[in-house]
C-alpha positions in Angstrom: 0.0 0.0 0.0 1.5 3.4 -1.0 2.5 5.6 2.0 3.2 9.3 1.9 5.4 10.8 4.6 6.2 14.4 5.5 8.0 16.3 8.2 6.7 19.3 10.1 8.5 21.9 12.2 5.4 22.8 14.3 2.5 21.0 15.9 0.1 23.6 14.5 1.0 22.8 10.9 1.0 19.1 11.5 -2.4 19.3 13.1 -3.7 21.4 10.2 -2.5 18.8 7.7 -4.0 15.9 9.6 -7.3 17.7 10.0 -7.3 18.5 6.2 -6.6 14.8 5.3 -9.5 13.7 7.5 -11.8 16.3 5.9 -10.8 14.9 2.5 -11.8 11.4 3.5 -8.5 9.9 4.6 -9.4 7.5 7.3 -7.9 8.3 10.7 -6.8 4.7 11.0 -4.5 5.3 8.0 -2.8 8.3 9.4 0.3 8.1 11.6 2.2 10.6 13.7 5.5 10.4 15.5 6.9 13.2 17.6 9.5 13.5 20.3 8.4 14.7 23.7 10.4 16.2 26.4 9.9 14.5 29.8 6.7 15.9 31.3 5.5 17.7 28.2 1.8 17.3 27.6 1.5 15.3 30.9 -0.5 16.0 34.0 1.2 17.8 36.8 3.3 15.3 38.7 2.9 12.6 36.0 6.0 10.6 35.3 6.6 8.6 32.2 9.2 6.3 33.7 11.4 4.0 31.6 8.8 1.6 30.5 7.4 1.3 27.0 3.7 2.1 26.7 1.4 -0.2 24.8 -0.1 2.0 22.1 -2.0 -0.8 20.3 -5.1 -0.5 22.5 -5.1 3.3 22.7 -4.5 3.5 26.4 -1.7 5.4 28.0 -0.8 5.6 31.7 1.0 8.4 33.5 -0.6 11.4 32.0 -3.1 13.1 29.7 -2.1 14.1 26.2 -2.9 17.5 24.9 -2.3 19.4 21.7 -1.3 17.3 18.8 -1.8 14.1 20.8 -5.5 14.7 20.9 -6.0 14.8 17.1 -5.7 11.0 16.5 -7.3 8.2 18.4 -5.0 6.0 20.3 -2.1 8.5 20.5 0.2 7.6 23.3 3.7 8.0 24.8 6.4 5.4 24.9 10.1 5.4 25.6 12.4 4.7 22.7 15.9 3.7 23.6 18.4 6.5 22.8 15.6 8.9 21.9 13.4 9.2 25.0 9.7 9.8 25.1 7.9 9.6 21.8 4.3 10.5 21.0 2.9 8.1 18.4 -0.4 7.3 16.8 -1.7 5.3 13.8 -0.2 2.3 12.0 3.4 3.4 12.7 2.7 3.4 16.4 2.2 -0.4 16.4 5.7 -0.9 15.1 7.1 1.5 17.6 5.4 -0.2 20.5 7.5 -3.3 20.0 10.7 -1.4 19.4 13.8 -2.8 21.1 16.8 -2.4 18.9 15.8 -0.7 15.7 14.3 2.5 17.2 12.3 4.8 14.9 14.3 4.0 11.8 13.7 0.2 12.4 9.9 0.8 12.7 9.9 2.8 9.5 11.8 0.0 7.7 9.2 -2.4 8.9 6.6 0.0 7.6 8.1 -0.2 4.1 10.6 2.7 4.0 14.1 2.0 2.9 16.8 2.0 5.5 18.5 5.4 4.5 15.1 7.2 4.4 14.1 5.6 7.7 17.4 6.9 9.3 16.8 10.4 7.8 13.2 10.6 9.2 14.3 9.2 12.5 16.9 12.0 12.8 14.2 14.6 12.0 12.0 13.2 14.9 15.0 13.0 17.3 15.7 16.7 16.5 12.2 17.6 17.6 10.3 17.6 14.3 7.0 15.9 13.7 6.6 13.0 11.2 3.2 12.5 9.6 2.4 9.5 7.4 -0.7 8.4 5.5 -1.4 5.1 3.8 -3.6 5.4 0.7 -5.1 2.4 -1.1 -6.2 4.5 -4.1 -3.1 5.3 -6.2 -4.9 8.3 -7.7 -5.1 9.9 -4.2 -1.5 9.5 -3.3 -0.5 12.8 -4.9 -3.5 14.5 -3.3 -2.2 13.4 0.1 1.3 14.6 -0.7 -0.2 18.0 -1.8 -2.1 18.3 1.5 1.1 17.7 3.4 3.0 20.2 1.4 0.3 22.9 1.4 0.2 22.7 5.2 4.0 23.2 5.7 5.5 19.7 5.4 8.9 19.3 3.8 10.8 16.2 2.8 7.5 14.7 1.5 8.0 11.3 -0.1 6.0 8.4 -1.3 6.9 4.8 -0.4 
């Protein structure tokens, strides 16, 4: 299934792109988001993330409430990625990240169908604090529409895989 990925510098522009995709009929279950979180960010006062991985597959998260960009996709949750720290993830990509042990974000992207070099590049973007948004599209004719939505809302490094 073709996947379109794009990188955003801000939560606001990523949120706009996701909302626009949903308005244009892209199912929320086909949209993924991965963003680095500083310890305590978007968490309730006194909430601790701890060193445990969170299970994102059932949409539940312990240790705090997510706000901002975490609230735009169902099942968004935090987990600890070795060498990166807390990651906010939602969508099909989140399932790959929830079982991450050795490969980190790049490994999850490779499992998702992205080549290794591209996976490393996108992983570095997330590690530097940027937001990765991906959308799967079964209709080949809509792939360029999804890419355009990402670009029109501020994404760069937009690619199809």
